[in-house]
C-alpha positions as CSV (number, residue, x, y, z in Angstrom):
1,X,0.2,0.1,0.1
2,X,1.6,3.1,-1.1
3,X,0.2,6.6,0.1
4,X,0.7,8.2,-3.3
5,X,0.5,6.9,-6.7
6,X,2.1,9.4,-9.4
7,X,1.2,9.1,-12.7
8,X,3.8,10.8,-15.1
9,X,7.4,10.9,-15.0
10,X,7.9,14.6,-16.4
11,X,8.9,17.8,-14.6
12,X,5.3,17.9,-12.4
13,X,5.3,14.2,-11.6
14,X,8.8,14.1,-10.6
15,X,8.6,17.4,-8.7
16,X,5.3,16.1,-6.5
17,X,7.2,12.8,-6.1
18,X,10.1,14.4,-4.5
19,X,8.2,16.8,-2.4
20,X,5.8,14.0,-1.0
21,X,8.6,11.5,-0.2
22,X,10.3,14.4,1.9
23,X,7.3,14.9,4.0
24,X,7.5,10.9,4.8
25,X,4.7,9.6,2.3
26,X,5.1,6.3,0.8
27,X,5.4,7.3,-3.1
28,X,5.3,5.2,-6.6
29,X,5.8,6.9,-9.5
30,X,5.4,5.2,-13.1
31,X,6.0,6.6,-16.4
32,X,5.3,4.5,-19.5
33,X,8.4,5.9,-21.5
34,X,11.2,7.0,-20.0
35,X,12.1,10.1,-17.4
36,X,11.1,13.3,-19.3
37,X,10.6,11.5,-22.7
38,X,8.2,13.9,-24.2
39,X,7.2,17.5,-22.9
40,X,9.8,18.0,-20.3
41,X,13.0,17.1,-22.5
42,X,11.4,19.3,-25.5
43,X,11.2,22.7,-23.9
44,X,13.1,25.9,-25.0
45,X,15.4,24.8,-21.8
46,X,14.9,28.1,-19.8
47,X,14.4,29.0,-16.5
48,X,12.3,32.3,-17.0
49,X,9.8,34.7,-15.9
50,X,8.0,34.3,-19.1
51,X,8.7,38.4,-20.3
52,X,6.1,38.4,-23.2
53,X,3.4,36.8,-20.5
54,X,3.3,40.7,-19.3
55,X,1.5,41.9,-22.4
56,X,-1.1,39.6,-21.7
57,X,-1.4,40.8,-17.7
58,X,-0.3,37.7,-16.3
59,X,1.5,39.5,-13.6
60,X,0.8,37.0,-11.2
61,X,2.0,34.0,-13.2
62,X,5.3,36.3,-14.1
63,X,5.9,37.2,-10.3
64,X,5.5,33.3,-9.6
65,X,7.9,32.4,-12.1
66,X,10.4,35.1,-11.5
67,X,10.5,34.1,-7.6
68,X,11.0,30.3,-9.1
69,X,13.8,31.2,-11.3
70,X,15.8,32.7,-8.0
71,X,15.1,29.5,-6.0
72,X,16.0,27.3,-8.9
73,X,19.3,29.2,-9.7
74,X,20.5,28.4,-6.0
75,X,19.3,24.9,-5.7
76,X,20.9,23.5,-8.7
77,X,23.5,26.0,-10.2
78,X,25.3,23.1,-11.7
79,X,22.3,22.8,-14.3
80,X,20.6,26.0,-14.1
81,X,23.1,28.9,-15.4
82,X,22.5,32.8,-15.7
83,X,21.9,33.9,-19.4
84,X,21.6,37.3,-21.0
85,X,19.4,37.9,-23.4
86,X,19.4,40.5,-26.0
87,X,16.5,42.0,-27.5
88,X,16.8,44.3,-30.3
89,X,15.0,47.3,-30.9
90,X,12.9,47.1,-34.1
91,X,10.8,50.4,-35.3
92,X,7.2,49.5,-36.0
93,X,6.9,46.5,-33.8
94,X,6.6,47.0,-30.1
95,X,7.5,50.8,-29.2
96,X,10.6,51.3,-26.9
97,X,8.5,52.7,-24.2
98,X,6.8,49.7,-23.8
99,X,9.9,47.3,-23.8
100,X,11.6,49.4,-21.1
101,X,8.4,49.5,-19.0
102,X,8.1,45.5,-19.6
103,X,11.7,45.3,-18.3
104,X,11.0,47.7,-15.6
105,X,8.5,45.0,-14.2
106,X,10.3,42.2,-15.0
107,X,13.4,43.3,-12.8
108,X,10.9,44.4,-10.0
109,X,8.0,42.2,-9.5
110,X,10.3,39.8,-7.4
111,X,13.3,40.3,-5.3
112,X,16.6,39.5,-7.5
113,X,19.8,38.7,-5.8
114,X,21.7,36.5,-8.5
115,X,21.1,38.1,-11.7
116,X,21.8,41.6,-12.9
117,X,19.3,43.7,-14.5
118,X,17.7,45.3,-17.8
119,X,19.4,48.0,-19.9
120,X,19.9,49.7,-23.1
121,X,22.8,48.6,-25.5
122,X,24.3,50.5,-28.4
123,X,24.9,47.7,-31.3
124,X,27.9,49.4,-32.7
125,X,29.6,48.7,-29.3
126,X,28.1,45.8,-27.7
127,X,29.2,42.4,-28.5
128,X,25.9,41.2,-29.7
129,X,26.1,43.8,-32.4
130,X,28.6,42.0,-34.6
131,X,26.0,39.3,-35.6
132,X,23.1,41.8,-36.0
133,X,22.0,43.5,-39.6
134,X,23.6,47.1,-39.5
135,X,20.1,48.4,-39.6
136,X,19.9,47.8,-36.3
137,X,21.4,50.2,-33.6
138,X,19.9,49.5,-30.5
139,X,18.5,47.2,-28.3
140,X,18.0,46.0,-24.5
141,X,19.4,43.2,-22.6
142,X,18.1,41.6,-19.5
143,X,18.7,38.1,-17.2
144,X,17.1,34.8,-17.3
145,X,18.4,31.5,-16.9
146,X,19.4,28.2,-19.0
147,X,18.5,24.6,-17.6
148,X,19.2,21.2,-18.4
149,X,15.4,20.5,-18.6
150,X,15.9,16.6,-18.8
151,X,18.2,16.6,-16.4
152,X,16.1,18.9,-13.8
153,X,13.7,15.6,-13.9
154,X,16.3,13.2,-13.4
155,X,17.7,14.8,-10.0
156,X,14.3,15.4,-8.8
157,X,13.3,11.5,-9.0
158,X,16.8,10.8,-7.9
159,X,16.1,12.8,-4.8
160,X,12.8,11.2,-4.5
161,X,14.4,7.9,-4.5
162,X,16.8,8.4,-2.1
163,X,14.0,9.5,0.4
164,X,12.0,6.4,-0.3
165,X,9.9,6.8,-3.3
166,X,9.9,3.9,-5.9
167,X,10.2,4.4,-9.4
168,X,8.8,2.5,-12.2
169,X,9.8,3.9,-15.9
170,X,8.3,1.7,-19.1
171,X,5.4,1.3,-16.8
172,X,1.8,2.2,-17.9
173,X,-1.5,2.8,-15.6
174,X,-4.1,0.7,-17.7
175,X,-6.8,0.5,-14.9
176,X,-7.3,2.0,-11.7
177,X,-10.6,1.1,-9.3
178,X,-11.5,3.5,-7.0
179,X,-12.3,2.4,-3.8
180,X,-13.8,3.6,-0.3
181,X,-10.6,3.6,1.1
182,X,-7.6,3.3,-1.5
183,X,-7.4,2.9,-5.4
184,X,-6.5,-0.5,-6.9
185,X,-4.4,0.2,-9.8
186,X,-3.0,-2.4,-12.5
187,X,0.4,-1.1,-14.0
188,X,2.1,-3.2,-17.0
189,X,5.3,-2.9,-18.2
190,X,5.7,-1.8,-21.9
191,X,8.8,-3.7,-22.5
192,X,7.5,-7.2,-20.9
193,X,3.8,-6.9,-21.1
194,X,3.9,-8.0,-17.1
195,X,1.5,-6.5,-15.1
196,X,1.3,-5.8,-11.4
197,X,-1.4,-4.9,-9.0
198,X,-0.8,-1.8,-6.3
199,X,-2.6,0.0,-3.9
200,X,-2.8,3.6,-3.2
201,X,-4.6,6.1,-1.0
202,X,-4.5,8.5,-3.6
203,X,-3.8,8.7,-7.2
204,X,-1.9,11.8,-8.7
205,X,-2.4,12.3,-12.5
206,X,0.8,14.0,-13.7
207,X,0.3,12.8,-17.4
208,X,1.0,16.2,-19.1
209,X,-0.5,15.8,-22.6
210,X,-2.2,12.9,-21.4
211,X,-4.1,14.2,-18.4
212,X,-7.4,14.0,-20.0
213,X,-7.3,10.6,-21.8
214,X,-6.2,9.2,-18.4
215,X,-8.9,10.9,-16.5
216,X,-11.4,9.3,-19.1
217,X,-9.7,6.1,-19.5
218,X,-7.9,4.2,-16.6
219,X,-9.4,6.7,-13.9
220,X,-12.6,6.9,-15.5
221,X,-13.3,10.4,-13.9
222,X,-14.5,13.4,-15.4
223,X,-12.1,16.2,-16.3
224,X,-12.8,19.7,-14.4
225,X,-10.7,21.3,-17.0
226,X,-10.1,21.0,-20.7
227,X,-6.7,20.9,-22.4
228,X,-5.3,22.5,-25.1
229,X,-2.3,20.6,-26.9
230,X,0.0,22.8,-28.6
231,X,3.5,21.8,-30.1
232,X,6.3,23.7,-29.8
233,X,9.3,22.9,-32.3
234,X,13.1,23.9,-32.4
235,X,15.9,23.6,-34.8
236,X,19.5,23.5,-34.3
237,X,22.0,24.9,-36.6
238,X,26.1,25.3,-36.3
239,X,26.9,28.2,-34.0
240,X,25.7,31.4,-35.2
241,X,27.4,33.9,-33.0
242,X,30.8,34.1,-30.8
243,X,29.6,35.3,-27.8
244,X,27.6,33.6,-25.0
245,X,24.5,35.7,-25.0
246,X,21.0,34.9,-26.1
247,X,18.9,36.7,-28.7
248,X,15.0,37.4,-28.4
249,X,13.9,38.2,-31.6
250,X,10.5,40.0,-32.3
251,X,8.0,39.1,-35.3
252,X,5.6,40.8,-37.2
253,X,3.0,38.2,-35.7
254,X,3.6,39.7,-32.2
255,X,5.5,36.4,-31.4
256,X,9.0,36.1,-30.1
257,X,11.9,33.6,-31.4
258,X,14.7,32.7,-29.2
259,X,18.3,32.2,-30.8
260,X,20.5,30.2,-27.5
261,X,24.1,29.2,-27.3
262,X,23.6,25.3,-27.1
263,X,26.0,22.7,-26.5
264,X,29.0,24.7,-27.0
265,X,29.3,24.3,-30.6
266,X,25.0,24.8,-31.8
267,X,22.6,27.4,-31.8
268,X,19.1,26.7,-30.7
269,X,16.4,28.5,-32.4
270,X,12.6,28.3,-31.1
271,X,9.9,27.9,-30.6
272,X,6.6,27.7,-32.7
273,X,3.1,27.5,-31.5
274,X,0.8,25.0,-33.2
275,X,-2.2,23.3,-32.5
276,X,-1.8,20.1,-32.3
277,X,-4.5,16.9,-32.2
278,X,-2.3,13.8,-33.1
279,X,-0.5,11.5,-30.5
280,X,1.8,13.4,-28.7
281,X,4.5,10.9,-28.5
282,X,4.7,10.9,-32.3
283,X,5.3,14.7,-32.8
284,X,7.8,16.1,-35.3
285,X,8.7,19.7,-36.5
286,X,7.2,20.6,-40.2
287,X,8.6,22.0,-43.2
288,X,6.7,25.2,-42.3
289,X,7.8,25.7,-38.7
290,X,11.7,25.3,-40.2
291,X,11.1,27.6,-42.5
292,X,8.9,29.9,-40.3
293,X,11.9,29.6,-37.5
294,X,14.6,30.5,-40.3
295,X,12.6,33.5,-41.8
296,X,12.1,34.6,-38.0
297,X,16.2,35.0,-37.3
298,X,16.7,36.1,-40.8
299,X,15.3,39.4,-40.0
300,X,17.8,40.0,-37.6
301,X,21.0,38.1,-38.4
302,X,23.5,39.3,-41.2
303,X,24.1,35.6,-42.2
304,X,21.1,34.0,-43.3
305,X,20.2,30.4,-42.0
306,X,18.6,28.2,-44.1
307,X,16.4,24.9,-43.6
308,X,19.8,22.9,-45.4
309,X,21.6,23.9,-42.2
310,X,19.7,22.7,-40.0
311,X,21.4,19.6,-38.2
312,X,19.0,18.7,-35.7
313,X,15.5,19.6,-34.2
314,X,13.1,18.6,-31.5
315,X,9.2,19.0,-30.9
316,X,6.9,18.5,-27.9
317,X,3.6,19.1,-26.8
318,X,2.5,21.5,-24.3
319,X,-0.9,20.5,-22.2
320,X,-2.2,24.1,-21.9
321,X,-5.4,25.2,-20.0
322,X,-8.1,25.6,-22.6
323,X,-9.2,29.2,-23.4
324,X,-11.5,30.9,-25.7
325,X,-8.3,32.2,-27.5
326,X,-7.8,31.5,-31.1
327,X,-3.9,32.5,-31.0
328,X,-2.0,29.5,-29.5
329,X,0.9,31.9,-28.1
330,X,-1.8,33.8,-26.1
331,X,-2.9,30.9,-24.1
332,X,-1.7,31.0,-20.3
333,X,0.9,29.0,-19.1
334,X,-0.4,28.9,-16.0
335,X,-1.6,25.4,-14.0
336,X,-4.5,24.4,-12.3
337,X,-4.9,21.7,-9.5
338,X,-8.0,19.9,-9.4
339,X,-8.4,17.5,-5.7
340,X,-11.3,15.3,-6.4
341,X,-12.8,14.0,-2.9
342,X,-15.9,12.4,-3.1
343,X,-17.9,10.7,-0.2
344,X,-16.9,7.1,0.5
345,X,-14.4,7.1,-2.6
346,X,-10.4,7.5,-2.6
347,X,-9.2,11.3,-3.7
348,X,-7.6,11.8,-6.9
349,X,-5.5,15.2,-7.7
350,X,-5.0,16.2,-11.3
351,X,-2.5,18.6,-12.5
352,X,-3.8,20.7,-15.5
353,X,-1.0,23.1,-17.3
354,X,1.9,24.4,-16.3
355,X,5.8,25.2,-17.0
356,X,9.1,24.0,-15.9
357,X,10.1,27.1,-14.1
358,X,7.1,26.8,-11.8
359,X,7.2,23.1,-11.5
360,X,8.5,23.2,-7.8
361,X,5.7,25.7,-6.7
362,X,3.1,23.5,-8.0
363,X,4.4,20.4,-6.3
364,X,4.4,22.3,-2.8
365,X,0.9,23.4,-3.9
366,X,0.0,20.1,-4.7
367,X,1.1,18.7,-1.3
368,X,-0.8,21.7,0.5
369,X,-3.9,20.4,-1.3
370,X,-3.4,17.1,-0.3
371,X,-2.8,17.5,3.7
372,X,-6.2,17.0,4.7
373,X,-6.0,13.6,2.9
374,X,-2.6,12.6,4.9
375,X,-3.1,14.0,8.5
376,X,0.1,12.2,9.2
377,X,1.9,14.4,6.1
378,X,4.7,16.9,7.2
379,X,3.2,20.0,6.6
380,X,6.2,22.1,6.6
381,X,7.7,23.2,3.2
382,X,11.0,22.1,2.4
383,X,11.9,21.7,-1.5
384,X,12.8,25.6,-1.7
385,X,15.8,25.1,0.5
386,X,17.3,21.9,-0.1
387,X,19.5,21.6,-2.9
388,X,18.8,19.0,-5.6
389,X,21.3,16.7,-5.7
390,X,24.8,18.0,-6.6
391,X,23.7,21.2,-6.1
392,X,25.2,21.9,-2.6
393,X,27.6,24.6,-4.3
394,X,28.6,27.4,-1.6
395,X,26.7,30.4,-2.5
396,X,25.5,28.8,-5.8
397,X,28.8,30.2,-7.3
398,X,29.1,27.7,-10.1
399,X,32.6,29.1,-11.7
400,X,34.1,29.1,-8.1
401,X,33.1,25.7,-7.4
402,X,34.4,24.4,-11.3
403,X,37.7,26.4,-10.8
404,X,38.4,24.4,-7.7
405,X,36.7,21.1,-9.4
406,X,39.4,21.4,-12.3
407,X,42.5,22.3,-9.4
408,X,41.4,18.9,-7.7
409,X,41.7,17.0,-11.4
410,X,44.3,18.8,-13.3
411,X,44.6,15.7,-15.2
412,X,40.9,15.5,-16.5
413,X,40.3,17.6,-20.1
414,X,38.6,20.5,-19.6
415,X,35.5,19.4,-22.0
416,X,35.3,16.5,-19.7
417,X,35.7,18.3,-16.7
418,X,33.3,20.8,-17.6
419,X,30.6,18.2,-18.7
420,X,31.2,16.2,-15.3
421,X,30.7,19.3,-13.2
422,X,27.4,20.4,-15.2
423,X,26.1,17.1,-15.0
424,X,26.8,16.3,-11.4
425,X,27.9,19.1,-9.5
426,X,29.4,18.1,-6.1
427,X,28.6,14.6,-7.0
428,X,31.2,14.6,-9.6
429,X,33.6,14.0,-6.9
430,X,31.9,10.7,-6.1
431,X,32.1,9.9,-9.8
432,X,36.0,10.3,-9.6
433,X,36.7,8.7,-6.3
434,X,40.1,6.7,-6.7
435,X,40.4,7.7,-10.5
436,X,43.7,10.0,-11.2
437,X,44.0,9.9,-14.7
438,X,42.0,9.6,-18.1
439,X,43.5,6.1,-18.6
440,X,41.5,5.2,-15.4
441,X,38.3,6.4,-17.0
442,X,38.4,3.7,-19.3
443,X,37.3,3.4,-22.9
444,X,36.7,6.9,-24.7
445,X,33.4,6.1,-26.8
446,X,33.7,10.1,-28.3
447,X,31.8,13.1,-27.2
448,X,33.9,13.3,-23.4
449,X,31.9,9.9,-23.1
450,X,34.3,7.4,-21.1
451,X,33.7,3.8,-19.7
452,X,33.8,4.8,-16.0
């Protein structure tokens, strides 16, 4: 018998499993594929307040996201890194006063200690101007953060498991019977086909794009909210600029597109917003999306980007809260938590919407909703103050940590040292325990991937 059966191994399910396990609840998380297999690994890979959401008057969401940005920078400085964004000013699009007002709010809606504020820049003197067309004279620069999105999910699950949670990947919920005291659930391995029966006092539906189909299918419950599936796609090219800033470009359709440094030698460009009605596990970028992204950055970059230069791409389906809005880009990125407690029936909690930046707050609010269900649960919130695995870096100062890491392991190639430090943080020391040479790492498979 488990206290909580969490269905879904994306960032929201992982965050809820971690928070619940840390409150001494017994937790089982099942995921039909691998951790972060779909939406949570197909993001723009940012921890951000959502500057453009201010245009839609979503001040509460932006404030919440900005607060979480600060929290997450402290919890996982090895996988979350400060990133400066450059926004060129273009006459005829958003007026300069509007951009300045938006950036002022962005700087002041929440307490900010780790990131510098926004300012105006001149492209004749700023490093970011070298890659832009000469017709672009001025712009603005502000701060957000980049994240290894799939790694964020893995670290939450690792921590949940270390606190006692049971994690089953490649395992699908196929049926669940709601009883008076608990749920009787049947899980099936997607690799062997074997089934297991488990009991849980509460089910958390964190299925992301599958949240509605889980309700109507395995859980046999009505949906309190409607979900709108929106596909977002990104393309990857060889590196387009020789500095560490990212760009945020305005489009004539009032959307924005990012161009972000990616994996050292590449640039990621995205995203699109396209309504989607197919299988969320079988989603690919279209030729139209690729052309749209190329056209978007070509309005700004000196050197044009063509579809032939695309070396990779990824697409994901975002489960957004349904609203009576035609434009997918204008649909809220906020979330709703629906707790169903019926007389003489075990409860269920469903997660609708959400974004990576607010996953920890979402999980915390989910546990607050579940307090009446679990009277024995620890009520004190804890995840805002306890680093994720490897994130216990002094003062959240990754640069200082990395400098000392290289000093302790001078034999380690620089690229490998950087990858280890970013992936494992302080736990990289455990990985390198009793290893004092490159040869001791074993066979090199390529891309700094060793046998050890």
